[in-house]
N, C-alpha and C positions, 0 to 999 in steps of 0.2 A: 297607710294614711291616705285619706281621700279628700278631694276638693269637690264641693257640691256644684251642680250645674242646674240650669233652668230646666223646668219640666220638658220632657221630650228630647232634651239634648243628651249626648253621651257624657258620662261622668269620667273625668280624667283621674288617674291614680298616680300619686307621686310616691316613689319608693323612699322610705325613711333613710336618712344619711347618718352613718356611724363613722366618726373620725377616730383613728387610732393615733395617739400622740405620746411623747415621752422623750427622755434623755437619750443621747447616743449610747450604744453598747448596753442597752437594757434587754435585748432580745425582742424588741418591738416588732421588727420585720418578720422574725421567725414566728412570733405569735400571730401576726397578720396572716402569714402563709398557712399556719395551722388552722386558723379559723375559717379561711375562705377557700383553701385548696389552691390548685395551681392555675385555675382559669382566671388570669389577671389581664387587665388592660393597662398598657403603659403609654403615657403621653407626657408632654411637658406642661408645667404651669404656664398660664398666660404671661408672655413677656420675658421669661427666664428659661434657663436650660435645666432646671431641676426637674427630675423625673417625678411624675405623678402616677402612683400605683393605685388602681381601684379594682375592686372585685365584688362579687355578690355573695351574701350570706343567706343561706336558706333558713327560714324561721319555722319553728314547729307549728305555727298557725297556718302554714301553707304559703305565706308570702315570702318576699325576699327584701333584704336591706342592702343598700349600696355602702361598701366599706372603703374608706379612703385612708391610706397610710401617709401621715404627715412627716416631712423630713425631721430627723432627730434634732432636738434643741435642748440646751441646758436650762433655759428659762424662756419665757415669752418676750423678754426684753430683746430688742433687735438692733443691729447696726447695719446689716446687709439686706439687700433685696430678698435674698433667699430666706433669711431668718424672719423677715416680715411675713412670709407665707404662713408661718405657724399661727401668728395672731390673727391674720386675715381668715384662715381656714377655720380655726377654732371659734372665733367670735362671729364668723359669718359676715365679715366686712366685704363690700363690693370688690370683685365680682362674684363672691362665693355666697352660698346660702347658709343660713344658720343651721348647724348640725342638730339633729334630733337627740344625739347622744355622743359624748366624748369618752372613749375608753383611754384612760391614762395608764401607761405601762411604767411601773417603777421597779428598780432593781432592789431586791430585798437586802442585798449585802451593802448597798449604799443608800439606805432608805432616807436618811436625813436630807441628803443632797437632792434626792428625787422628789421628795415631798414639797420642795420649794415650788416647782412647776405646778404640782397638783393644786396648791393653794391659789396660784395665779389663775388657773382654769376655773376653780370654784368661784372666785370673785366675779367672773364674767356672767355667772348665773345660768350657765348651760347645764343640762343633766350630765352627771359624771358617774362612771363606774371605775373604780381603781383596781387594776390587776397588778398585784405584787408578785413579780416574776422572779425566777431563780430562788424560790423558797427552799428548794432542796439543797442548794449551796449554803444557804444560811444555816440550815439544820446540820449540815456536815461539820460546821465549826462550833456546834453546841449551842445554837440559839434558835428560838422559835418566835413566831409572830403571834400577837394577841389580836386576832381579827375583830373580836368583839369590842375591844377598847378603841381600835381604829374606826370602826363603824360609828361608835357613840360620839367620838370627838369630831370626826369629819362630817358625819351626818349623811353618808352616802354608802352604797353597797361596796364592799371590799372583798376581793377574791384572791386566794393564794394559788399561784400557777407555776408551772415549769414548762415553758414552751418547748424546750429541748427534748423533754421526756414525755410531753403530751399530758401532763398532770393538770387538773383543774379546768380543762377546756370546757367540759360539759357544764360545770357550775357557772363559768363565765358566759357561755351562750344563754343559759337560763336567765342570768341577771340582765343581759342585754335585752332579751325579749320582754322580760317583765318591766324594764324601764321604758322601753318603747311604748308599751301599753299604758303605763302609769308614770310619766316623766317626773311627777312631783316627789316620788320616793328617792330620787337621786339629785334633787335640787335643794340644798339646805339653806340657801340664802346667806352663806357664810361670807364674812368679810373681815379683813384685818383692820383694826382701829389703831392709828398711831397715837403715841403718848403725847407728842408735841402738838399743841393746838395750832401752831403756825403751819405745820405741815398739812394738817387737815384743811386749813384755810386755803393753802396753795392748791390742794387737790380739787376743792370746790371751784376755784377760779378756772382751772384747766377744764374741769367737767362742763362748766358753763359755755366753753368755747367749742364743745364737741358738735359736729354737724348732726342734724336731725336723723340722717340715714344711718349714722353710727349708733347713737344712743337708743333709738327706736322707742322713745318715751319712757325709758327705764332708768331712773336716777342711779341705781346700783351699778348698772352696766356702764353708764357714763363715768362714774367714779372709777371703776376698774380700768377703763380705757385711759382715764386721766393718769392713773398710776403707771400704766404701761408707757404712755407718752413721756412722762417725766423721766423714766429710766432709759428710754430708747433714743429720744431725739437730741441730737447734738450736732455741732458743726462737723461736717465731713462724713456723716452717715450716708448710706446708699439708699435710704428709703425714699420711694418716689410716689407713694400714694397718700401723702400726708397733706391736708389742707394748710395753706399759708397761715390762716388764722390760728390754728393749733400750734404751729411752729413758733409763731410770734409770742403767744402766751407762755409757752414752755420756756422760751429763751428769756422772757422777762422774769418769770418765777425763778429760774436758775440764777440769773444775775442778782436779784434781790437776796436770794439765799447766800450766795457767795459773799456779798457785801456784809452780810450779818455773821459770816464765819460758819455757816451751816453747810453740811454735806448731805444733801437730800437723798442721794443714792444710798448712802450708808444708813440713813434713818429708816428707809423702807426695808432694805435688806436685813438689817439687824432686828427690826420688828418682826418680820416673818420668821426668821431663824430662831428668834426668842420664843415664839409660839411653838415651833417644832421641837426645839431642845427641851422645853418644859414637859413634853409628852413622850419623848423617845423611850424613856425607861418603861413606860406603860405599853408602848407598841412592840418593843423587842425585848425579850427576856432570855436569860440563860437557862438552859435546861437543867444544868447542875451548877450551882453556885461554886466558884473556886474556893479552895481552902484559904483561910486567913494567912496572909504572909506569903502565899505562893506567887510565883512570877508567871505572868501570862505568856503562853507560848506563841511565838510568831506564826502567822498563817503561812501556808505554802506560797501564796502570792507575794507576801512580804519577803520571804526568803529568796524567791526567784528574782524579785526586783532588786535585791541587794547585789545580784550579779549583772542582770541585764541593764540596769540603770547606772552601773559603775562608769565613771567618766572614761576609763581606759578599757577595761575588760568588756563592758557593755558595748562600747563603740566598735571594738574588734569583732565581737559576735555579730553586731549589726552588719558590718561590712561583709562578713562571711555569708550571712543570710542574703544580702543583696547580691553577692557574687553568685549564689545559687540561682537567684531569680534571673540575673543577667545571663548566666550560662544557659538557662532554659530558653530564654528568648533568642539568644544568639546561636546556640548549637543544638539544643534538644528539639527545637521546633523545625530544624533544618530538614530532617527526613520527611516530615509532613509537608513542608513547603515544596520540597523537590517532588514529592508525589503529586501534589496539586499541579505544579508546573508540568510534570510528565503527562498528567491527565489532559490538561488543556493543550499540550503539544500534540498528543494523540488525536484530540478532537480537531485541531487545526489540520493535521495530516488527513484525517478522515474527510473533512470538508473539502479539501483539495482533490481527494480521490472521487468523491461523490458528486461534486458540483462542477460543471464544465468550466474550463478556464475563462476568465473574464472578470469584469468589475464586481459581479455578485460574489464570485468565489473569493476575491481579494477582500471584499468588505466583511464577509462572514468570518474569514480567517484572521485578517489583520486588524479589523475593527471590532466586530461583535465578540468573537471568542477571546481575543486578546484583552478586550475591555472587561469582560466578566472575570477572566482569569486574574487581571490586575486587582480586582476587588477581593476575590475569594482567597488569594494567596496570603492576605493578611490574617486570615482567621486563626491559624495555629498560634501566632504570637499574641493576638488579642485574647484568645481563650486562656492561654497559659498565664498571661499577665493578670487577668481578672480572677483566675483561680488562686494565684498567690495573694493578691490583694484581699480577696474574700476570706481566705484562711487567716491572714494576718489581722483583718478587722474583727472577724468573729471570735478569734482566740484572745483578743485583747492586746496583741503585740503592736498593732498599728499605732495605738495611742503612745506606746513607749518610743516608737520610731520618731513620731512628731516631737516628743519631749526631748529626745537626744539631739535632734538636728535643728531645733528651733533657734538656739543661740547662734549657731554658725550661719544658718540661712537668713536670719534676721539682719545680720550685718550686710547682706547683699540685697536687702529690701524684699526678701522672699519669706514665705510662710514655712514653718517646720515641715508641713505635709508636702511641700514641693519637691523634696529630695527624691522620693520614690519615682514620681513621673520623670524627673530629669535624668535619673540613672537609667530608667527604662528607655530613654531616648537613645542610648547607645545601641540598642537593638533596632528600634523602629520608632519614628516620631508619632505614627498614627495611634497605636495603643497607648503610648505615653500621654498623648493629648487627651484621650478618653479617660485616663487615670486621674486627671486633674479634678474630677468630680468629687474626690475625697476632701477637697477644701471647701470651706463654707462660703467665703466671700467671693463675689464675682471678680473683684479687683485682683485678688490673689490668683484666681484661676486663669484670668486673661493674661496677667503678667507672666505666669509660668508658661503658658502656651506660646508667648512671644519669644521665649528663649530656648525652649525644648528643641526646635529644629537646628539650633547651632551645635548640638551634641553630635558627635560623629556616629551616625547610624550605620548599620551593616550594609546599606545600599551604596555607601561611598567606598567601601573596601575594594570592589572590583576596579573602580576608577583609580584608586591609589595604587593597587597592585599592578595595573597596566602601566601607569606612568613611572613608578619606581623601578619596575622590572625592565622597562624599555630604555630609560634615560639615565639611570644611575647604576654604575657598575657594582658588582658584588664585592667591593673592597671593605676594609675594616679600619676603624679609627684606632690609632695607637696599636694596630695589629690585633686588637681584641674585640671591639664592638663593631658588628656589621653595620655598614652605612644604611643598607636598605631597611633593616629592622629598626634602627635609630630614627629614620625618617617616619616610619609608620607610628612609632610611639610619640614622636614630636607632633604629628597631626592630631592625635588624641588629646595630648596636653594642650595644644593650641586651641582646639575647639572648646574644651572645658573652661579654660581661662577666659576665652572670649564670651562664653555664655554667662559666666558669673559677672564679668565687667558689664555686659549688656544689661543684665538684671539690675545691677547697681545704678546704672545711668537711667534706665527706664523708670525705676522706682522713685527716683528723685526728680523726674521731669513729667513725662506723660501720665504716669501712674502715681503721682505724688498724692499723699494723703496721710492722715494721722495714723500712727502705728496702733494696731489693735493687738493686745496681748493674747497669747495663745492660752485659752481657757479650756482645759480638758480634764476629764476624770479618768484616772487609771483604774479600769475595771478589773475585777479578779480574772485570772486566767481560766479559760474553760475550753472544752472541746468544741470545735466549730460544728455547726449544724450543716452537714454536707448537702442535703436537698436544697436548703436556702442558698448556699454558695453556688451550686450548679444552676439554680434558677436565675440568680443574679447574673451569672456568666452568659446565659442564653439571652436574657432580656437585653443586656447591654450590647451583645453582639448583633442581635436582630436590629436594634436601633441603628447600629453602624451600617449594616447592610442596606437598611431602608433609606437612610439619609445620606451619609457620605458616599455610599456605594453608587448611588445614582449619579452623583456629580462626577465621580471618578470614571464611570462608564462613559458619560457624555464627553468628558475631556479626552479620553482615549480615542474615541471615534473622531473627534475634531483633529487630533494630532495625526491620526492615520490619514485623514483626508489631506492635511497639509503636506504630508510626505509622499502622497500618492498621485496628486493632481497638480497640473493638467497632464493629460496623457498624450504623448507624441506618437501618433501612429506610424510616422515615417521612421522613427528610431526602432520601433517594434519590428517593422518590416525588414530593416537592415539586419537586426540580430537573428530574425527567423531565417533569413537567407544564409547567414553564417552557420547556423545550426544545421540547415539542410545540406550545405557543402560538407560539413564534418560527417553527417550521417551517410552521405553518398561515397565517402572516401573508403579506401581499402585498409585503413588502419585497424589494429586490433580493437576489440570491443572496449577493453578497459581504457585504452588511450582515447577512444572517441568519447567515452563517458566523462573523462577528465576534462577534455577540451570543451565539451558542452557545458559542464559545470562552470568552467572559466568564463564562457560566453554569458551564462546566466548571471554570474557575479558582475560582469562588466555592464550588462543591461540594467541590473538593479542600481549600480553606481550612477550610470547616465540618467536613469529615471529620477533618482534622488537629486542629482545636480539640477535637473530641469523643473523639479517640483516647486510648489509654493514655498515649502520649507527651505529648499535650496536657494531660492531667490531671497527669502528672508535672511538666510545666512549671509548672502552677499550684501544685503541691505544693512545688516548690523556690523559688518566688518569694520567700518570706520570707528565705531564705538569700542570695539574689542581689540583693535589693532594696537593701541597703546599698552595693552596687557600682554602682548606677544602672540595673540591669537590671529589666525586667518579665517576665511569664510568657512572652510571645512570644519574647523573647530566650532564655529558658530552653528553649523548644522547639527553637530553633536550636542551642543548645549540645548538647542531647540528639542531634539529628540529626547534628551535626558529629562525634559519636563514631565514626561510620562512616568518615569522612575529614574533615579540617578544612574543606576547600573545599565540602563538602556544606552547610555553614552557609548559604552564599549561596542555593542552590536551595531549602533548607528555609524560609528567610525569604521567598523568592518565593512559596511555597505559603501560608505563614501570612498574608501580606498580599494574597493573591489576584492576584499578578503572574505566576503560572505557574511550574511546576517547571522550565521551561527557562531561567529567569532566570539571568543571570550577573552578574559584578561590574560590568559596564559597562551593565547594563540601566537605561535612563532611567526606565521605569515603576516599577521597584523603588526606585530612588533617590528618586523623587518621593513614593512612598507612605511611605517611611521618614521623609523630612523632614516630611511632613504628620501623622504619628502624634502624638497628644496624650494626656495623662493625663485623668483624670476632672475635674480642676480646670482644664483648658485648657492646662496647661504642656506644652511639647513633650517627648516621650519621649527623642528623640535630640538631644543637644547635643555640641559639640566635647569637653566633659569626659567625657560618657558614651562617646563614640567612643574617646577615649584610654584610658579604663578598660577598654573591651572589647578593644582591641588588646593592652593589657598582659596581660589574662587569657588571650587566645589565644597570646601569646608564651610563657607559662609553664605553662599547663595541658596535661596529656597527653590531648588530645582526639583520640586516634587508636588505634583498636583494633588496627590492623595493627602499630603499634609494640609494643604490649603482647604481641601474638602472637609477634612476632620475639624479644622478650626471653624469653618463656616457652619458645620453641624452643631458644634458646641456653643458658639456665640450667637447663632441665629441671625447673623449679619454678614454681609460681604465687606463691611468696613474693615474688620480686623484681618481677614485674609489678605485684603489689598494692602493694608499697612505692613503686614508681615512680609509680603513679597517685595514691596518697594524698599523697605528699610534694609532687608537682608541683601537684596541685589545691589543697592548703593554701597553698603558696607563691603560686599565682596569685590566690587569694582575698585573701590578706593584701596583696599588692602592689596589686591593683585597689582594694581598700578604702582603702588609703593614698592612692592617686592621686585617687579620687573624693571621699572625705570631706575630704582635704587641700585639694583644689581648691575645694570648696564653702566651706571655712573661710577660704580666701583670697579669696572673692568671685567665683570663676569660675562660669560657667554651663555 
């Protein structure tokens, strides 16, 4: 398609825009991938975090068309900002251009439900090609499509496809090209006419209020947008691109209808479905009519759902599936994580060997390499989580998960789809936060993000292991239950209950809003399309590396600087002199190496004490002293902001046990037990240990989590709120535990 220019000027060429739309679970994205190949561009829609997938479709004429995959929606009616994208993109409302063609993808096995959205798109007057997907699954249950009848009634090209098997793609490409050349063949001018004259009058009233840039001089388009507005605009919706004049008129129409006892939503919905129901017998026919008096056999999907949706058996199976997912994130990813850590450890050693000692070597090792490693180390868990989510979504099981959990989660103010991300938070909050994309409303996604970090992630385990193993003896309650194991279980239970209570409170305060029912369609079970799942894994992982990864890297370098500067050359000279004396001694080589290693650890400890981080630990001591913490623990808390498990190695440096110390280090445990205050009292007691574990359970000591929230919300507001509210909650809870324990006479 070309735009004319003045003589002598260069002519600009605009690529035709093809929009692919449809209900969730129709195979829409698989069809999009089949049509366009793997060369996609992924960005976000303006102002929201919903991914925008575009690609180029080569045309037989030699040109190319831009293809845009619209987020799945059950209809064009919208309540959230994300659902509003569908109508904006398909209708070409600002800031989007009007598409040259809309390809509506419908599920052949759920045709009646899918045709509802098709009628809505047709009312807008844009050229439409209907791709009836999964036709092979319809045929497998003994039914066939009458494409001729559908073309006659709808007045548009209709193609039967199977995106999974690659059937009908050539016919679909041909229809797309033919329609781009002759748009009139796919623009029937169809519109639904209500039986009630009062409703028609209401629609004209709303249409008259449509802004000129919306209706574009087309009365039919204005009327279609009036129907959309009537079904979408209500108090508490998240739509932000609606003129006040339109909102006021819709509110007035709704109020008058309510006073007259009319339900305008049902009038429109029943009217459209009435048109569909009257024609379904002509659209879908049985290949062989069943014998008279025979009982219809249940489909495989119905039989499987009888088990998977059972309130007891289905829930038990779901917990088993989630257990597998959790185990994969918690244990199966561990070899890959350790390999990555080993690789970056080797790179750090290599940099120390290749680069002369000094600030450059320390920056490359402790700042740059450690920063990149802290980003890449998340990849195994992120990839595994999105692999499981992709298979569950593509197979149809994710819709069953949301159905099973919705009643339970709704009592906490959460969405049924929130359960999977929250459960994933036990492994790591970062991939769990990315997994909130499966929820439609921004409100539900943000609320879930605000409570996921309260789940006990795997990074807290080294801290718990160190504290429990150091301060709590391996005794047994009633001679049966180990105290240490009981404490570990108690921390998991505590974090889970806290997350649910926090969700309940936030949903009734900061995220207060009208409840939106979970509307979903239970699609038939099918084999996942592996290439599409793998492509989704890669695209979302790349998005994490490009967005959250840069923030994590920057924070790691800042933390390295805090714990490395200022540099006291006088101290360095003193330790160099000590090392020189050891080297000059006549002691055996092994003894000299051990003494030099001890001097190195002492130097690291002194450097950390004198660093900006050490000074900051002293500065925050008055604030954390009521929790039973001293400045050294404060330094550990600052270091743990890089990652919670860094608390252990930071404490190893503080106490001169070495930066390689882990939670099982006997040297570190002995030094912690031996640490005393100025008056001779021990710094670490079981009560201090319990207070410290409570603090770590609730505080947001993880810059990677904050970076992931920043990436998903496109704002620093929510990461800041998350950090503040969790830190305050952690301080209050630790204060109550420590001071309450002292009041009860505990040590």
